[in-house]
C-alpha positions in Angstrom: 0.1 0.4 0.0 1.3 3.3 -0.7 1.0 5.4 2.3 1.1 9.3 2.7 3.8 10.9 5.1 4.2 13.8 7.1 8.0 11.5 9.2 10.5 13.9 9.3 13.1 11.2 8.1 12.7 7.9 7.2 14.5 6.4 10.4 11.0 5.8 12.2 10.0 3.4 9.2 12.9 0.6 10.2 11.6 0.0 13.7 7.4 -0.2 12.6 6.8 -3.9 13.9 2.4 -3.2 13.9 0.5 -0.5 12.1 -2.7 -0.1 12.8 -5.3 0.9 10.0 -8.5 2.6 10.5 -11.0 3.9 8.3 -13.3 6.8 9.3 -16.2 5.6 11.2 -14.8 1.7 11.9 -12.9 0.1 14.3 -9.5 -0.2 13.5 -7.5 -3.5 12.9 -3.8 -3.8 13.6 -1.1 -5.6 11.4 1.9 -7.1 11.4 4.7 -5.4 9.6 6.8 -7.3 6.7 8.5 -4.2 5.0 8.6 -0.6 4.0 10.2 1.3 1.4 10.5 4.8 1.4 8.8 6.2 -1.9 9.2 10.2 -2.3 7.1 11.7 1.1 5.0 8.0 0.8 6.1 5.2 1.4 5.4 1.8 0.5 3.9 -0.6 3.8 3.9 -4.2 3.5 1.8 -5.9 6.2 0.2 -9.8 6.9 -2.8 -10.1 5.6 -3.2 -7.6 2.4 -1.1 -10.1 -0.1 -2.7 -8.1 -3.2 -3.9 -4.7 -4.7 -7.5 -5.3 -4.6 -7.3 -6.0 -0.4 -4.9 -3.3 -0.1 -8.2 -1.4 -2.5 -10.0 -2.0 0.8 -8.0 -0.1 3.1 -8.0 3.4 0.6 -8.7 6.3 2.7 -7.9 4.5 5.8 -5.6 6.0 8.4 -2.5 4.1 9.4 -1.3 4.0 13.2 1.7 3.3 14.8 3.0 2.6 19.0 4.3 6.3 19.6 7.2 4.0 21.5 9.1 4.5 18.1 9.2 8.4 17.9 12.5 9.3 18.7 12.7 12.1 21.5 12.8 15.6 19.9 14.9 18.8 21.5 12.7 20.9 23.6 10.0 23.5 21.8 9.6 21.1 18.9 5.9 18.7 19.1 4.8 15.9 17.8 1.5 16.1 15.9 -0.2 14.1 18.1 0.6 16.0 21.6 -0.7 19.2 20.1 -4.0 17.7 18.7 -6.4 18.2 22.0 -4.4 21.3 23.3 -7.0 24.1 24.6 -5.8 27.3 23.2 -6.1 30.5 25.0 -4.7 34.2 24.2 -1.7 35.7 26.8 -4.8 37.7 28.1 -6.4 34.3 29.2 -9.3 34.2 26.6 -10.4 30.7 25.3 -9.9 30.6 21.8 -10.7 26.4 21.3 -8.6 23.0 21.0 -6.3 22.1 18.5 -8.6 20.0 16.1 -6.0 19.5 13.4 -3.1 20.8 11.7 -2.1 21.5 8.1 1.1 20.8 7.0 2.1 23.7 4.4 5.6 23.3 3.7 6.8 26.5 5.0 5.2 26.0 8.7 2.4 24.3 9.9 -1.0 25.9 10.3 -3.5 25.2 13.1 -6.5 24.7 13.1 -8.5 26.0 16.9 -12.1 25.3 17.0 -14.7 25.4 20.1 -14.1 28.5 21.0 -16.6 31.9 18.9 -14.9 31.2 15.7 -13.0 29.0 13.7 -9.4 30.0 13.7 -6.0 29.3 12.2 -3.1 30.1 13.7 0.7 29.8 12.1 2.6 27.4 13.8 5.3 30.3 13.9 7.5 31.6 17.8 5.1 35.4 16.8 1.9 34.2 17.4 2.6 30.4 18.8 3.9 31.7 22.8 3.7 28.7 25.4 3.2 25.2 24.8 2.5 22.8 27.6 1.6 19.7 26.7 1.7 18.6 30.6 -1.2 21.2 31.3 -3.1 20.6 27.9 -2.7 24.5 27.2 -1.2 26.6 24.5 -0.4 30.1 25.0 -0.9 32.3 21.6 -0.9 36.3 20.4 -3.5 37.2 18.3 -2.5 39.7 15.7 -5.0 41.4 13.6 -6.1 39.5 10.3 -6.2 35.9 12.8 
Protein backbone atom coordinates (compact mmCIF):
# COMPACT_ATOMS: atom_id res chain seq x y z
CA UNK A 1 0.00 0.00 0.00
CA UNK A 2 1.16 3.54 -0.71
CA UNK A 3 0.95 5.68 2.44
CA UNK A 4 1.29 9.48 2.63
CA UNK A 5 3.95 10.42 5.17
CA UNK A 6 4.40 13.44 7.41
CA UNK A 7 7.61 12.08 8.93
CA UNK A 8 10.67 14.32 8.94
CA UNK A 9 12.97 11.33 8.33
CA UNK A 10 12.64 7.72 7.24
CA UNK A 11 14.44 6.39 10.36
CA UNK A 12 11.17 5.85 12.19
CA UNK A 13 9.90 3.58 9.44
CA UNK A 14 12.66 1.05 10.19
CA UNK A 15 11.20 0.53 13.68
CA UNK A 16 7.64 -0.24 12.53
CA UNK A 17 6.64 -3.72 13.71
CA UNK A 18 2.87 -3.30 13.73
CA UNK A 19 0.36 -0.75 12.44
CA UNK A 20 -3.33 -0.19 12.93
CA UNK A 21 -5.39 0.70 9.87
CA UNK A 22 -8.66 2.51 10.51
CA UNK A 23 -11.21 3.95 8.13
CA UNK A 24 -13.32 6.85 9.38
CA UNK A 25 -16.30 5.57 11.33
CA UNK A 26 -14.92 2.04 11.59
CA UNK A 27 -12.95 0.14 14.18
CA UNK A 28 -9.21 -0.20 13.58
CA UNK A 29 -7.46 -3.45 12.70
CA UNK A 30 -3.88 -4.38 13.65
CA UNK A 31 -1.44 -5.73 11.06
CA UNK A 32 2.09 -7.05 11.44
CA UNK A 33 4.52 -5.14 9.21
CA UNK A 34 6.46 -7.23 6.67
CA UNK A 35 8.35 -4.35 5.11
CA UNK A 36 8.49 -0.62 4.47
CA UNK A 37 10.11 1.21 1.54
CA UNK A 38 10.42 5.02 1.45
CA UNK A 39 9.11 6.57 -1.76
CA UNK A 40 9.42 10.37 -1.87
CA UNK A 41 6.97 11.99 0.57
CA UNK A 42 5.24 8.62 0.96
CA UNK A 43 6.20 5.02 1.68
CA UNK A 44 5.18 1.58 0.52
CA UNK A 45 3.81 -0.46 3.41
CA UNK A 46 3.67 -4.27 3.22
CA UNK A 47 1.67 -6.01 5.94
CA UNK A 48 0.61 -9.57 6.65
CA UNK A 49 -2.91 -10.31 5.46
CA UNK A 50 -2.93 -7.78 2.62
CA UNK A 51 -1.33 -9.63 -0.24
CA UNK A 52 -2.66 -7.98 -3.42
CA UNK A 53 -4.03 -4.73 -4.86
CA UNK A 54 -7.62 -5.81 -4.29
CA UNK A 55 -7.07 -6.37 -0.58
CA UNK A 56 -5.10 -3.12 -0.33
CA UNK A 57 -7.90 -1.22 -2.10
CA UNK A 58 -10.27 -2.03 0.74
CA UNK A 59 -8.06 0.18 2.97
CA UNK A 60 -7.86 3.13 0.56
CA UNK A 61 -8.30 6.35 2.53
CA UNK A 62 -7.62 4.67 5.88
CA UNK A 63 -5.51 6.28 8.58
CA UNK A 64 -2.35 4.42 9.60
CA UNK A 65 -1.42 4.38 13.28
CA UNK A 66 1.72 3.11 14.99
CA UNK A 67 2.86 2.98 18.58
CA UNK A 68 4.34 6.26 19.79
CA UNK A 69 7.15 4.23 21.42
CA UNK A 70 8.94 4.11 18.04
CA UNK A 71 9.18 7.90 17.82
CA UNK A 72 12.45 9.71 18.46
CA UNK A 73 12.68 12.12 21.36
CA UNK A 74 12.37 15.67 20.08
CA UNK A 75 14.49 18.65 21.08
CA UNK A 76 12.90 21.27 23.39
CA UNK A 77 10.32 23.40 21.62
CA UNK A 78 9.40 20.73 19.04
CA UNK A 79 6.29 18.58 19.32
CA UNK A 80 4.62 15.69 17.60
CA UNK A 81 1.20 16.42 16.11
CA UNK A 82 -0.31 13.79 18.40
CA UNK A 83 0.75 15.92 21.37
CA UNK A 84 -0.69 19.16 19.96
CA UNK A 85 -4.11 17.89 18.82
CA UNK A 86 -6.57 18.55 21.64
CA UNK A 87 -4.59 21.30 23.37
CA UNK A 88 -6.71 24.07 24.88
CA UNK A 89 -5.83 27.37 23.14
CA UNK A 90 -5.87 30.67 25.04
CA UNK A 91 -4.54 34.14 24.30
CA UNK A 92 -1.84 35.78 26.40
CA UNK A 93 -4.71 37.66 28.08
CA UNK A 94 -6.42 34.36 29.00
CA UNK A 95 -9.22 34.45 26.41
CA UNK A 96 -10.35 30.93 25.47
CA UNK A 97 -10.19 30.36 21.69
CA UNK A 98 -10.95 26.63 21.48
CA UNK A 99 -8.84 23.51 20.93
CA UNK A 100 -6.33 22.43 18.33
CA UNK A 101 -8.43 20.05 16.22
CA UNK A 102 -6.29 19.66 13.14
CA UNK A 103 -2.90 20.57 11.73
CA UNK A 104 -2.27 21.60 8.14
CA UNK A 105 1.26 21.19 6.77
CA UNK A 106 2.07 24.06 4.40
CA UNK A 107 5.74 23.52 3.66
CA UNK A 108 7.06 26.65 5.36
CA UNK A 109 5.26 26.11 8.68
CA UNK A 110 2.31 24.14 9.98
CA UNK A 111 -1.04 25.80 10.62
CA UNK A 112 -3.05 24.84 13.71
CA UNK A 113 -6.82 24.66 13.21
CA UNK A 114 -8.44 25.92 16.40
CA UNK A 115 -12.17 25.22 16.88
CA UNK A 116 -14.64 25.32 19.74
CA UNK A 117 -14.47 29.01 20.60
CA UNK A 118 -16.51 31.80 19.02
CA UNK A 119 -15.13 30.95 15.56
CA UNK A 120 -12.60 28.77 13.79
CA UNK A 121 -9.11 30.27 13.86
CA UNK A 122 -6.13 29.24 11.74
CA UNK A 123 -2.92 29.80 13.69
CA UNK A 124 0.45 29.73 11.94
CA UNK A 125 2.93 27.64 13.93
CA UNK A 126 5.51 30.41 14.31
CA UNK A 127 7.12 31.86 17.45
CA UNK A 128 5.45 35.25 17.03
CA UNK A 129 2.02 33.61 17.31
CA UNK A 130 2.55 30.47 19.44
CA UNK A 131 4.02 31.88 22.63
CA UNK A 132 3.96 28.80 24.89
CA UNK A 133 3.08 25.13 24.64
CA UNK A 134 2.57 23.17 27.87
CA UNK A 135 1.82 19.54 27.06
CA UNK A 136 1.52 18.64 30.77
CA UNK A 137 -1.10 21.34 31.36
CA UNK A 138 -2.73 20.70 27.98
CA UNK A 139 -2.52 24.33 26.88
CA UNK A 140 -1.18 26.48 24.08
CA UNK A 141 -0.83 30.21 24.67
CA UNK A 142 -0.98 32.38 21.56
CA UNK A 143 -0.69 36.02 20.58
CA UNK A 144 -3.38 37.07 18.17
CA UNK A 145 -2.43 39.55 15.51
CA UNK A 146 -4.84 41.59 13.43
CA UNK A 147 -6.40 39.35 10.80
CA UNK A 148 -6.18 36.07 12.74
